[in-house]
mmJSON file of the N, C-alpha and C atoms, coordinates in Angstrom:
{"data_MODEL":{"atom_site":{
"group_PDB":["ATOM","ATOM","ATOM","ATOM","ATOM","ATOM","ATOM","ATOM","ATOM","ATOM","ATOM","ATOM","ATOM","ATOM","ATOM","ATOM","ATOM","ATOM","ATOM","ATOM","ATOM","ATOM","ATOM","ATOM","ATOM","ATOM","ATOM","ATOM","ATOM","ATOM","ATOM","ATOM","ATOM","ATOM","ATOM","ATOM","ATOM","ATOM","ATOM","ATOM","ATOM","ATOM","ATOM","ATOM","ATOM","ATOM","ATOM","ATOM","ATOM","ATOM","ATOM","ATOM","ATOM","ATOM","ATOM","ATOM","ATOM","ATOM","ATOM","ATOM","ATOM","ATOM","ATOM","ATOM","ATOM","ATOM","ATOM","ATOM","ATOM","ATOM","ATOM","ATOM","ATOM","ATOM","ATOM","ATOM","ATOM","ATOM","ATOM","ATOM","ATOM","ATOM","ATOM","ATOM","ATOM","ATOM","ATOM","ATOM","ATOM","ATOM","ATOM","ATOM","ATOM","ATOM","ATOM","ATOM","ATOM","ATOM","ATOM","ATOM","ATOM","ATOM","ATOM","ATOM","ATOM","ATOM","ATOM","ATOM","ATOM","ATOM","ATOM","ATOM","ATOM","ATOM","ATOM","ATOM","ATOM","ATOM","ATOM","ATOM","ATOM","ATOM","ATOM","ATOM","ATOM","ATOM","ATOM","ATOM","ATOM","ATOM","ATOM","ATOM","ATOM","ATOM","ATOM","ATOM","ATOM","ATOM","ATOM","ATOM","ATOM","ATOM","ATOM","ATOM","ATOM","ATOM","ATOM","ATOM","ATOM","ATOM","ATOM","ATOM","ATOM","ATOM","ATOM","ATOM","ATOM","ATOM","ATOM","ATOM","ATOM","ATOM","ATOM","ATOM","ATOM","ATOM","ATOM","ATOM","ATOM","ATOM","ATOM","ATOM","ATOM","ATOM","ATOM","ATOM","ATOM","ATOM","ATOM","ATOM","ATOM","ATOM","ATOM","ATOM","ATOM","ATOM","ATOM","ATOM","ATOM","ATOM","ATOM","ATOM","ATOM","ATOM","ATOM","ATOM","ATOM","ATOM","ATOM","ATOM","ATOM","ATOM","ATOM","ATOM","ATOM","ATOM","ATOM","ATOM","ATOM","ATOM","ATOM","ATOM","ATOM","ATOM","ATOM","ATOM"],
"id":[1,2,3,4,5,6,7,8,9,10,11,12,13,14,15,16,17,18,19,20,21,22,23,24,25,26,27,28,29,30,31,32,33,34,35,36,37,38,39,40,41,42,43,44,45,46,47,48,49,50,51,52,53,54,55,56,57,58,59,60,61,62,63,64,65,66,67,68,69,70,71,72,73,74,75,76,77,78,79,80,81,82,83,84,85,86,87,88,89,90,91,92,93,94,95,96,97,98,99,100,101,102,103,104,105,106,107,108,109,110,111,112,113,114,115,116,117,118,119,120,121,122,123,124,125,126,127,128,129,130,131,132,133,134,135,136,137,138,139,140,141,142,143,144,145,146,147,148,149,150,151,152,153,154,155,156,157,158,159,160,161,162,163,164,165,166,167,168,169,170,171,172,173,174,175,176,177,178,179,180,181,182,183,184,185,186,187,188,189,190,191,192,193,194,195,196,197,198,199,200,201,202,203,204,205,206,207,208,209,210,211,212,213,214,215,216],
"type_symbol":["N","C","C","N","C","C","N","C","C","N","C","C","N","C","C","N","C","C","N","C","C","N","C","C","N","C","C","N","C","C","N","C","C","N","C","C","N","C","C","N","C","C","N","C","C","N","C","C","N","C","C","N","C","C","N","C","C","N","C","C","N","C","C","N","C","C","N","C","C","N","C","C","N","C","C","N","C","C","N","C","C","N","C","C","N","C","C","N","C","C","N","C","C","N","C","C","N","C","C","N","C","C","N","C","C","N","C","C","N","C","C","N","C","C","N","C","C","N","C","C","N","C","C","N","C","C","N","C","C","N","C","C","N","C","C","N","C","C","N","C","C","N","C","C","N","C","C","N","C","C","N","C","C","N","C","C","N","C","C","N","C","C","N","C","C","N","C","C","N","C","C","N","C","C","N","C","C","N","C","C","N","C","C","N","C","C","N","C","C","N","C","C","N","C","C","N","C","C","N","C","C","N","C","C","N","C","C","N","C","C","N","C","C","N","C","C"],
"label_atom_id":["N","CA","C","N","CA","C","N","CA","C","N","CA","C","N","CA","C","N","CA","C","N","CA","C","N","CA","C","N","CA","C","N","CA","C","N","CA","C","N","CA","C","N","CA","C","N","CA","C","N","CA","C","N","CA","C","N","CA","C","N","CA","C","N","CA","C","N","CA","C","N","CA","C","N","CA","C","N","CA","C","N","CA","C","N","CA","C","N","CA","C","N","CA","C","N","CA","C","N","CA","C","N","CA","C","N","CA","C","N","CA","C","N","CA","C","N","CA","C","N","CA","C","N","CA","C","N","CA","C","N","CA","C","N","CA","C","N","CA","C","N","CA","C","N","CA","C","N","CA","C","N","CA","C","N","CA","C","N","CA","C","N","CA","C","N","CA","C","N","CA","C","N","CA","C","N","CA","C","N","CA","C","N","CA","C","N","CA","C","N","CA","C","N","CA","C","N","CA","C","N","CA","C","N","CA","C","N","CA","C","N","CA","C","N","CA","C","N","CA","C","N","CA","C","N","CA","C","N","CA","C","N","CA","C","N","CA","C","N","CA","C","N","CA","C","N","CA","C","N","CA","C"],
"label_alt_id":[null,null,null,null,null,null,null,null,null,null,null,null,null,null,null,null,null,null,null,null,null,null,null,null,null,null,null,null,null,null,null,null,null,null,null,null,null,null,null,null,null,null,null,null,null,null,null,null,null,null,null,null,null,null,null,null,null,null,null,null,null,null,null,null,null,null,null,null,null,null,null,null,null,null,null,null,null,null,null,null,null,null,null,null,null,null,null,null,null,null,null,null,null,null,null,null,null,null,null,null,null,null,null,null,null,null,null,null,null,null,null,null,null,null,null,null,null,null,null,null,null,null,null,null,null,null,null,null,null,null,null,null,null,null,null,null,null,null,null,null,null,null,null,null,null,null,null,null,null,null,null,null,null,null,null,null,null,null,null,null,null,null,null,null,null,null,null,null,null,null,null,null,null,null,null,null,null,null,null,null,null,null,null,null,null,null,null,null,null,null,null,null,null,null,null,null,null,null,null,null,null,null,null,null,null,null,null,null,null,null,null,null,null,null,null,null],
"label_comp_id":["MET","MET","MET","ARG","ARG","ARG","LEU","LEU","LEU","THR","THR","THR","ASP","ASP","ASP","ILE","ILE","ILE","PHE","PHE","PHE","HIS","HIS","HIS","LYS","LYS","LYS","VAL","VAL","VAL","ASP","ASP","ASP","THR","THR","THR","ILE","ILE","ILE","SER","SER","SER","PRO","PRO","PRO","ASP","ASP","ASP","GLU","GLU","GLU","ALA","ALA","ALA","LYS","LYS","LYS","GLN","GLN","GLN","LEU","LEU","LEU","LEU","LEU","LEU","SER","SER","SER","ASP","ASP","ASP","SER","SER","SER","LYS","LYS","LYS","ASN","ASN","ASN","GLU","GLU","GLU","ILE","ILE","ILE","MET","MET","MET","LEU","LEU","LEU","ILE","ILE","ILE","ASP","ASP","ASP","VAL","VAL","VAL","ARG","ARG","ARG","GLU","GLU","GLU","PRO","PRO","PRO","GLY","GLY","GLY","GLU","GLU","GLU","TYR","TYR","TYR","GLU","GLU","GLU","GLN","GLN","GLN","GLY","GLY","GLY","HIS","HIS","HIS","LEU","LEU","LEU","PRO","PRO","PRO","GLY","GLY","GLY","ALA","ALA","ALA","VAL","VAL","VAL","LEU","LEU","LEU","LEU","LEU","LEU","PRO","PRO","PRO","MET","MET","MET","SER","SER","SER","GLY","GLY","GLY","ILE","ILE","ILE","MET","MET","MET","ASP","ASP","ASP","LYS","LYS","LYS","MET","MET","MET","ASN","ASN","ASN","ASP","ASP","ASP","LEU","LEU","LEU","ASP","ASP","ASP","PRO","PRO","PRO","SER","SER","SER","LYS","LYS","LYS","PRO","PRO","PRO","ILE","ILE","ILE","ILE","ILE","ILE","THR","THR","THR","TYR","TYR","TYR"],
"label_asym_id":["A","A","A","A","A","A","A","A","A","A","A","A","A","A","A","A","A","A","A","A","A","A","A","A","A","A","A","A","A","A","A","A","A","A","A","A","A","A","A","A","A","A","A","A","A","A","A","A","A","A","A","A","A","A","A","A","A","A","A","A","A","A","A","A","A","A","A","A","A","A","A","A","A","A","A","A","A","A","A","A","A","A","A","A","A","A","A","A","A","A","A","A","A","A","A","A","A","A","A","A","A","A","A","A","A","A","A","A","A","A","A","A","A","A","A","A","A","A","A","A","A","A","A","A","A","A","A","A","A","A","A","A","A","A","A","A","A","A","A","A","A","A","A","A","A","A","A","A","A","A","A","A","A","A","A","A","A","A","A","A","A","A","A","A","A","A","A","A","A","A","A","A","A","A","A","A","A","A","A","A","A","A","A","A","A","A","A","A","A","A","A","A","A","A","A","A","A","A","A","A","A","A","A","A","A","A","A","A","A","A","A","A","A","A","A","A"],
"label_entity_id":["1","1","1","1","1","1","1","1","1","1","1","1","1","1","1","1","1","1","1","1","1","1","1","1","1","1","1","1","1","1","1","1","1","1","1","1","1","1","1","1","1","1","1","1","1","1","1","1","1","1","1","1","1","1","1","1","1","1","1","1","1","1","1","1","1","1","1","1","1","1","1","1","1","1","1","1","1","1","1","1","1","1","1","1","1","1","1","1","1","1","1","1","1","1","1","1","1","1","1","1","1","1","1","1","1","1","1","1","1","1","1","1","1","1","1","1","1","1","1","1","1","1","1","1","1","1","1","1","1","1","1","1","1","1","1","1","1","1","1","1","1","1","1","1","1","1","1","1","1","1","1","1","1","1","1","1","1","1","1","1","1","1","1","1","1","1","1","1","1","1","1","1","1","1","1","1","1","1","1","1","1","1","1","1","1","1","1","1","1","1","1","1","1","1","1","1","1","1","1","1","1","1","1","1","1","1","1","1","1","1","1","1","1","1","1","1"],
"label_seq_id":[1,1,1,2,2,2,3,3,3,4,4,4,5,5,5,6,6,6,7,7,7,8,8,8,9,9,9,10,10,10,11,11,11,12,12,12,13,13,13,14,14,14,15,15,15,16,16,16,17,17,17,18,18,18,19,19,19,20,20,20,21,21,21,22,22,22,23,23,23,24,24,24,25,25,25,26,26,26,27,27,27,28,28,28,29,29,29,30,30,30,31,31,31,32,32,32,33,33,33,34,34,34,35,35,35,36,36,36,37,37,37,38,38,38,39,39,39,40,40,40,41,41,41,42,42,42,43,43,43,44,44,44,45,45,45,46,46,46,47,47,47,48,48,48,49,49,49,50,50,50,51,51,51,52,52,52,53,53,53,54,54,54,55,55,55,56,56,56,57,57,57,58,58,58,59,59,59,60,60,60,61,61,61,62,62,62,63,63,63,64,64,64,65,65,65,66,66,66,67,67,67,68,68,68,69,69,69,70,70,70,71,71,71,72,72,72],
"pdbx_PDB_ins_code":[null,null,null,null,null,null,null,null,null,null,null,null,null,null,null,null,null,null,null,null,null,null,null,null,null,null,null,null,null,null,null,null,null,null,null,null,null,null,null,null,null,null,null,null,null,null,null,null,null,null,null,null,null,null,null,null,null,null,null,null,null,null,null,null,null,null,null,null,null,null,null,null,null,null,null,null,null,null,null,null,null,null,null,null,null,null,null,null,null,null,null,null,null,null,null,null,null,null,null,null,null,null,null,null,null,null,null,null,null,null,null,null,null,null,null,null,null,null,null,null,null,null,null,null,null,null,null,null,null,null,null,null,null,null,null,null,null,null,null,null,null,null,null,null,null,null,null,null,null,null,null,null,null,null,null,null,null,null,null,null,null,null,null,null,null,null,null,null,null,null,null,null,null,null,null,null,null,null,null,null,null,null,null,null,null,null,null,null,null,null,null,null,null,null,null,null,null,null,null,null,null,null,null,null,null,null,null,null,null,null,null,null,null,null,null,null],
"Cartn_x":[9.215,9.099,9.946,10.685,11.528,10.851,11.236,10.695,10.886,12.018,12.285,11.418,10.801,9.896,8.6,8.251,7.006,7.265,8.223,8.484,9.604,9.273,10.272,10.595,9.573,9.748,8.914,9.494,8.781,8.673,7.451,7.191,6.639,6.949,6.382,5.248,4.102,2.956,2.427,1.703,1.136,-0.131,-0.571,-1.842,-3.006,-3.025,-4.098,-4.049,-2.841,-2.704,-3.15,-2.798,-3.209,-4.73,-5.325,-6.786,-7.45,-6.919,-7.471,-7.3,-6.126,-5.899,-6.853,-7.033,-7.918,-9.37,-9.778,-11.173,-11.429,-10.412,-10.545,-10.343,-9.767,-9.275,-10.312,-11.432,-12.44,-11.801,-11.05,-10.399,-9.31,-8.733,-7.636,-6.294,-6.281,-5.046,-5.098,-3.986,-3.88,-3.352,-4.038,-3.635,-3.066,-1.778,-1.071,-0.601,-0.998,-0.554,0.617,1.807,3.011,3.394,2.483,2.767,2.529,2.742,2.548,1.074,0.636,-0.779,-1.405,-0.696,-1.248,-1.549,-0.678,-0.893,-2.08,-2.17,-3.269,-4.604,-4.636,-5.872,-6.325,-5.377,-5.727,-6.387,-6.215,-6.834,-6.082,-6.831,-6.232,-7.197,-6.682,-7.509,-8.482,-9.696,-10.662,-10.107,-10.243,-9.773,-8.318,-7.591,-6.175,-5.994,-4.979,-4.617,-3.366,-3.372,-2.203,-1.143,0.043,1.195,2.434,2.682,3.775,5.126,5.939,7.291,8.064,7.779,8.511,8.237,7.163,6.85,6.55,6.931,6.551,7.135,8.335,8.941,8.177,7.557,6.787,5.453,4.993,3.666,3.71,4.87,5.006,4.065,3.812,2.949,1.485,1.127,-0.242,-0.54,0.505,0.328,0.093,-0.772,-1.063,-0.128,0.869,1.842,1.253,0.044,-0.562,-1.25,-1.387,-2.054,-1.023,-1.278,-0.44,-0.642,0.383,0.336,0.671,-0.149,0.15,0.423,1.581,1.92,2.004,1.684,1.85,2.141],
"Cartn_y":[-11.339,-9.897,-9.393,-8.344,-7.751,-6.523,-6.197,-5.028,-3.775,-3.651,-2.46,-2.4,-3.495,-3.486,-2.744,-2.648,-1.997,-0.619,-0.512,0.734,1.509,2.159,2.938,4.252,4.948,6.243,6.269,6.761,6.83,8.282,8.734,10.079,9.968,10.93,11.013,12.022,11.615,12.519,12.58,13.63,13.803,12.957,12.72,12.013,12.715,14.038,14.767,14.559,14.547,14.301,12.886,11.918,10.532,10.416,11.057,11.029,11.616,12.715,13.353,12.454,11.861,10.955,9.768,9.204,8.048,8.417,9.592,9.985,10.346,10.814,11.19,10.022,8.941,7.898,6.893,6.752,5.748,4.358,3.987,2.675,2.425,3.473,3.319,3.19,3.406,3.344,2.138,1.399,0.284,0.84,0.538,0.972,-0.24,-0.204,-1.345,-1.009,-1.835,-1.726,-2.687,-2.165,-2.998,-3.404,-3.184,-3.586,-5.082,-5.588,-7.014,-7.298,-8.551,-8.892,-8.396,-8.5,-8.043,-6.556,-5.786,-4.343,-4.039,-4.758,-4.588,-4.894,-5.97,-6.371,-5.348,-4.619,-3.591,-2.389,-2.246,-1.151,-0.844,-0.579,-0.228,0.658,1.279,2.148,1.32,1.809,1.081,0.827,-0.393,-0.76,-1.16,-1.043,-1.396,-2.91,-3.313,-4.719,-4.943,-5.995,-6.318,-6.997,-6.409,-6.982,-6.614,-7.372,-7.018,-6.941,-6.009,-5.872,-7.179,-7.945,-9.193,-10.223,-10.058,-11.02,-10.392,-9.131,-8.409,-9.031,-9.551,-10.139,-11.376,-12.09,-13.282,-12.933,-11.723,-11.316,-10.276,-10.016,-8.987,-9.206,-10.451,-10.729,-10.413,-10.165,-9.806,-8.331,-7.555,-6.124,-5.85,-4.899,-4.504,-3.355,-3.621,-2.567,-1.401,-1.552,-0.455,0.56,0.245,1.157,1.823,3.083,3.706,3.002,3.014,2.32,3.314,3.294,4.033,3.0,3.105,2.192,2.988,2.292,2.885,1.792],
"Cartn_z":[-10.295,-10.238,-9.081,-9.337,-8.308,-7.715,-6.52,-5.839,-6.685,-7.343,-8.15,-9.4,-9.798,-10.941,-10.624,-9.371,-8.98,-8.388,-7.505,-6.794,-7.48,-8.589,-9.315,-8.613,-8.209,-7.577,-6.308,-5.255,-3.981,-3.562,-3.442,-2.94,-1.523,-0.706,0.633,0.587,1.13,1.172,2.599,2.877,4.214,4.342,5.572,5.756,5.055,5.076,4.403,2.887,2.322,0.886,0.531,1.372,1.137,1.185,2.168,2.299,1.058,0.568,-0.63,-1.847,-2.017,-3.149,-3.111,-1.932,-1.799,-2.063,-1.644,-1.866,-3.325,-4.028,-5.435,-6.397,-5.923,-6.826,-7.302,-6.596,-6.948,-7.054,-6.016,-5.904,-6.942,-7.492,-8.439,-7.732,-6.425,-5.646,-4.725,-4.672,-3.732,-2.421,-1.328,0.005,0.731,1.017,1.599,3.008,3.971,5.36,5.525,5.776,5.834,7.258,8.193,9.569,9.732,10.904,11.188,11.492,11.362,11.532,12.844,13.947,15.218,15.221,14.603,14.509,13.597,12.484,11.534,12.203,13.0,13.672,14.708,15.279,16.263,15.606,14.324,13.593,12.32,11.26,9.978,9.197,8.18,7.352,6.522,6.318,5.494,4.091,3.641,2.304,2.23,3.355,3.353,3.285,2.53,2.401,3.24,4.035,4.856,4.002,3.973,3.278,4.085,5.176,6.086,5.391,5.827,5.289,5.411,6.459,6.673,5.579,4.816,3.766,2.424,2.268,1.059,-0.213,-0.137,-1.334,-1.806,-0.879,-1.243,-1.894,-1.72,-2.202,-3.314,-3.879,-4.897,-6.081,-6.433,-7.582,-7.302,-6.035,-5.687,-5.961,-6.207,-6.444,-7.919,-8.202,-9.578,-9.954,-10.797,-11.119,-11.92,-12.415,-13.174,-12.264,-10.971,-10.033,-9.111,-8.776,-7.749,-6.417,-5.595,-4.311,-3.195,-2.158,-0.932,0.136,0.783,1.881,3.177,4.25,5.574,6.573],
"occupancy":[1.0,1.0,1.0,1.0,1.0,1.0,1.0,1.0,1.0,1.0,1.0,1.0,1.0,1.0,1.0,1.0,1.0,1.0,1.0,1.0,1.0,1.0,1.0,1.0,1.0,1.0,1.0,1.0,1.0,1.0,1.0,1.0,1.0,1.0,1.0,1.0,1.0,1.0,1.0,1.0,1.0,1.0,1.0,1.0,1.0,1.0,1.0,1.0,1.0,1.0,1.0,1.0,1.0,1.0,1.0,1.0,1.0,1.0,1.0,1.0,1.0,1.0,1.0,1.0,1.0,1.0,1.0,1.0,1.0,1.0,1.0,1.0,1.0,1.0,1.0,1.0,1.0,1.0,1.0,1.0,1.0,1.0,1.0,1.0,1.0,1.0,1.0,1.0,1.0,1.0,1.0,1.0,1.0,1.0,1.0,1.0,1.0,1.0,1.0,1.0,1.0,1.0,1.0,1.0,1.0,1.0,1.0,1.0,1.0,1.0,1.0,1.0,1.0,1.0,1.0,1.0,1.0,1.0,1.0,1.0,1.0,1.0,1.0,1.0,1.0,1.0,1.0,1.0,1.0,1.0,1.0,1.0,1.0,1.0,1.0,1.0,1.0,1.0,1.0,1.0,1.0,1.0,1.0,1.0,1.0,1.0,1.0,1.0,1.0,1.0,1.0,1.0,1.0,1.0,1.0,1.0,1.0,1.0,1.0,1.0,1.0,1.0,1.0,1.0,1.0,1.0,1.0,1.0,1.0,1.0,1.0,1.0,1.0,1.0,1.0,1.0,1.0,1.0,1.0,1.0,1.0,1.0,1.0,1.0,1.0,1.0,1.0,1.0,1.0,1.0,1.0,1.0,1.0,1.0,1.0,1.0,1.0,1.0,1.0,1.0,1.0,1.0,1.0,1.0,1.0,1.0,1.0,1.0,1.0,1.0,1.0,1.0,1.0,1.0,1.0,1.0],
"B_iso_or_equiv":[0.0,0.0,0.0,0.0,0.0,0.0,0.0,0.0,0.0,0.0,0.0,0.0,0.0,0.0,0.0,0.0,0.0,0.0,0.0,0.0,0.0,0.0,0.0,0.0,0.0,0.0,0.0,0.0,0.0,0.0,0.0,0.0,0.0,0.0,0.0,0.0,0.0,0.0,0.0,0.0,0.0,0.0,0.0,0.0,0.0,0.0,0.0,0.0,0.0,0.0,0.0,0.0,0.0,0.0,0.0,0.0,0.0,0.0,0.0,0.0,0.0,0.0,0.0,0.0,0.0,0.0,0.0,0.0,0.0,0.0,0.0,0.0,0.0,0.0,0.0,0.0,0.0,0.0,0.0,0.0,0.0,0.0,0.0,0.0,0.0,0.0,0.0,0.0,0.0,0.0,0.0,0.0,0.0,0.0,0.0,0.0,0.0,0.0,0.0,0.0,0.0,0.0,0.0,0.0,0.0,0.0,0.0,0.0,0.0,0.0,0.0,0.0,0.0,0.0,0.0,0.0,0.0,0.0,0.0,0.0,0.0,0.0,0.0,0.0,0.0,0.0,0.0,0.0,0.0,0.0,0.0,0.0,0.0,0.0,0.0,0.0,0.0,0.0,0.0,0.0,0.0,0.0,0.0,0.0,0.0,0.0,0.0,0.0,0.0,0.0,0.0,0.0,0.0,0.0,0.0,0.0,0.0,0.0,0.0,0.0,0.0,0.0,0.0,0.0,0.0,0.0,0.0,0.0,0.0,0.0,0.0,0.0,0.0,0.0,0.0,0.0,0.0,0.0,0.0,0.0,0.0,0.0,0.0,0.0,0.0,0.0,0.0,0.0,0.0,0.0,0.0,0.0,0.0,0.0,0.0,0.0,0.0,0.0,0.0,0.0,0.0,0.0,0.0,0.0,0.0,0.0,0.0,0.0,0.0,0.0,0.0,0.0,0.0,0.0,0.0,0.0],
"pdbx_formal_charge":[null,null,null,null,null,null,null,null,null,null,null,null,null,null,null,null,null,null,null,null,null,null,null,null,null,null,null,null,null,null,null,null,null,null,null,null,null,null,null,null,null,null,null,null,null,null,null,null,null,null,null,null,null,null,null,null,null,null,null,null,null,null,null,null,null,null,null,null,null,null,null,null,null,null,null,null,null,null,null,null,null,null,null,null,null,null,null,null,null,null,null,null,null,null,null,null,null,null,null,null,null,null,null,null,null,null,null,null,null,null,null,null,null,null,null,null,null,null,null,null,null,null,null,null,null,null,null,null,null,null,null,null,null,null,null,null,null,null,null,null,null,null,null,null,null,null,null,null,null,null,null,null,null,null,null,null,null,null,null,null,null,null,null,null,null,null,null,null,null,null,null,null,null,null,null,null,null,null,null,null,null,null,null,null,null,null,null,null,null,null,null,null,null,null,null,null,null,null,null,null,null,null,null,null,null,null,null,null,null,null,null,null,null,null,null,null],
"auth_seq_id":[1,1,1,2,2,2,3,3,3,4,4,4,5,5,5,6,6,6,7,7,7,8,8,8,9,9,9,10,10,10,11,11,11,12,12,12,13,13,13,14,14,14,15,15,15,16,16,16,17,17,17,18,18,18,19,19,19,20,20,20,21,21,21,22,22,22,23,23,23,24,24,24,25,25,25,26,26,26,27,27,27,28,28,28,29,29,29,30,30,30,31,31,31,32,32,32,33,33,33,34,34,34,35,35,35,36,36,36,37,37,37,38,38,38,39,39,39,40,40,40,41,41,41,42,42,42,43,43,43,44,44,44,45,45,45,46,46,46,47,47,47,48,48,48,49,49,49,50,50,50,51,51,51,52,52,52,53,53,53,54,54,54,55,55,55,56,56,56,57,57,57,58,58,58,59,59,59,60,60,60,61,61,61,62,62,62,63,63,63,64,64,64,65,65,65,66,66,66,67,67,67,68,68,68,69,69,69,70,70,70,71,71,71,72,72,72],
"auth_comp_id":["MET","MET","MET","ARG","ARG","ARG","LEU","LEU","LEU","THR","THR","THR","ASP","ASP","ASP","ILE","ILE","ILE","PHE","PHE","PHE","HIS","HIS","HIS","LYS","LYS","LYS","VAL","VAL","VAL","ASP","ASP","ASP","THR","THR","THR","ILE","ILE","ILE","SER","SER","SER","PRO","PRO","PRO","ASP","ASP","ASP","GLU","GLU","GLU","ALA","ALA","ALA","LYS","LYS","LYS","GLN","GLN","GLN","LEU","LEU","LEU","LEU","LEU","LEU","SER","SER","SER","ASP","ASP","ASP","SER","SER","SER","LYS","LYS","LYS","ASN","ASN","ASN","GLU","GLU","GLU","ILE","ILE","ILE","MET","MET","MET","LEU","LEU","LEU","ILE","ILE","ILE","ASP","ASP","ASP","VAL","VAL","VAL","ARG","ARG","ARG","GLU","GLU","GLU","PRO","PRO","PRO","GLY","GLY","GLY","GLU","GLU","GLU","TYR","TYR","TYR","GLU","GLU","GLU","GLN","GLN","GLN","GLY","GLY","GLY","HIS","HIS","HIS","LEU","LEU","LEU","PRO","PRO","PRO","GLY","GLY","GLY","ALA","ALA","ALA","VAL","VAL","VAL","LEU","LEU","LEU","LEU","LEU","LEU","PRO","PRO","PRO","MET","MET","MET","SER","SER","SER","GLY","GLY","GLY","ILE","ILE","ILE","MET","MET","MET","ASP","ASP","ASP","LYS","LYS","LYS","MET","MET","MET","ASN","ASN","ASN","ASP","ASP","ASP","LEU","LEU","LEU","ASP","ASP","ASP","PRO","PRO","PRO","SER","SER","SER","LYS","LYS","LYS","PRO","PRO","PRO","ILE","ILE","ILE","ILE","ILE","ILE","THR","THR","THR","TYR","TYR","TYR"],
"auth_asym_id":["A","A","A","A","A","A","A","A","A","A","A","A","A","A","A","A","A","A","A","A","A","A","A","A","A","A","A","A","A","A","A","A","A","A","A","A","A","A","A","A","A","A","A","A","A","A","A","A","A","A","A","A","A","A","A","A","A","A","A","A","A","A","A","A","A","A","A","A","A","A","A","A","A","A","A","A","A","A","A","A","A","A","A","A","A","A","A","A","A","A","A","A","A","A","A","A","A","A","A","A","A","A","A","A","A","A","A","A","A","A","A","A","A","A","A","A","A","A","A","A","A","A","A","A","A","A","A","A","A","A","A","A","A","A","A","A","A","A","A","A","A","A","A","A","A","A","A","A","A","A","A","A","A","A","A","A","A","A","A","A","A","A","A","A","A","A","A","A","A","A","A","A","A","A","A","A","A","A","A","A","A","A","A","A","A","A","A","A","A","A","A","A","A","A","A","A","A","A","A","A","A","A","A","A","A","A","A","A","A","A","A","A","A","A","A","A"],
"auth_atom_id":["N","CA","C","N","CA","C","N","CA","C","N","CA","C","N","CA","C","N","CA","C","N","CA","C","N","CA","C","N","CA","C","N","CA","C","N","CA","C","N","CA","C","N","CA","C","N","CA","C","N","CA","C","N","CA","C","N","CA","C","N","CA","C","N","CA","C","N","CA","C","N","CA","C","N","CA","C","N","CA","C","N","CA","C","N","CA","C","N","CA","C","N","CA","C","N","CA","C","N","CA","C","N","CA","C","N","CA","C","N","CA","C","N","CA","C","N","CA","C","N","CA","C","N","CA","C","N","CA","C","N","CA","C","N","CA","C","N","CA","C","N","CA","C","N","CA","C","N","CA","C","N","CA","C","N","CA","C","N","CA","C","N","CA","C","N","CA","C","N","CA","C","N","CA","C","N","CA","C","N","CA","C","N","CA","C","N","CA","C","N","CA","C","N","CA","C","N","CA","C","N","CA","C","N","CA","C","N","CA","C","N","CA","C","N","CA","C","N","CA","C","N","CA","C","N","CA","C","N","CA","C","N","CA","C","N","CA","C","N","CA","C","N","CA","C","N","CA","C","N","CA","C"],
"pdbx_PDB_model_num":[1,1,1,1,1,1,1,1,1,1,1,1,1,1,1,1,1,1,1,1,1,1,1,1,1,1,1,1,1,1,1,1,1,1,1,1,1,1,1,1,1,1,1,1,1,1,1,1,1,1,1,1,1,1,1,1,1,1,1,1,1,1,1,1,1,1,1,1,1,1,1,1,1,1,1,1,1,1,1,1,1,1,1,1,1,1,1,1,1,1,1,1,1,1,1,1,1,1,1,1,1,1,1,1,1,1,1,1,1,1,1,1,1,1,1,1,1,1,1,1,1,1,1,1,1,1,1,1,1,1,1,1,1,1,1,1,1,1,1,1,1,1,1,1,1,1,1,1,1,1,1,1,1,1,1,1,1,1,1,1,1,1,1,1,1,1,1,1,1,1,1,1,1,1,1,1,1,1,1,1,1,1,1,1,1,1,1,1,1,1,1,1,1,1,1,1,1,1,1,1,1,1,1,1,1,1,1,1,1,1,1,1,1,1,1,1]
}}}
């Protein structure tokens, strides 16, 4: 699976819009934290999955392409 197979269109949204989408979605949205493990351990959003940019290509198959994805 290639990165372009999952990320067809990228929209930028505000933190308030992300919060609203997450509260309305009933877990239909994947929340991905793309920072490094040390940053994630210092604090992350509830429900966020750690998938650092440095290893994202190795973990592409872990993503569900049928769900919208919010990354931060």
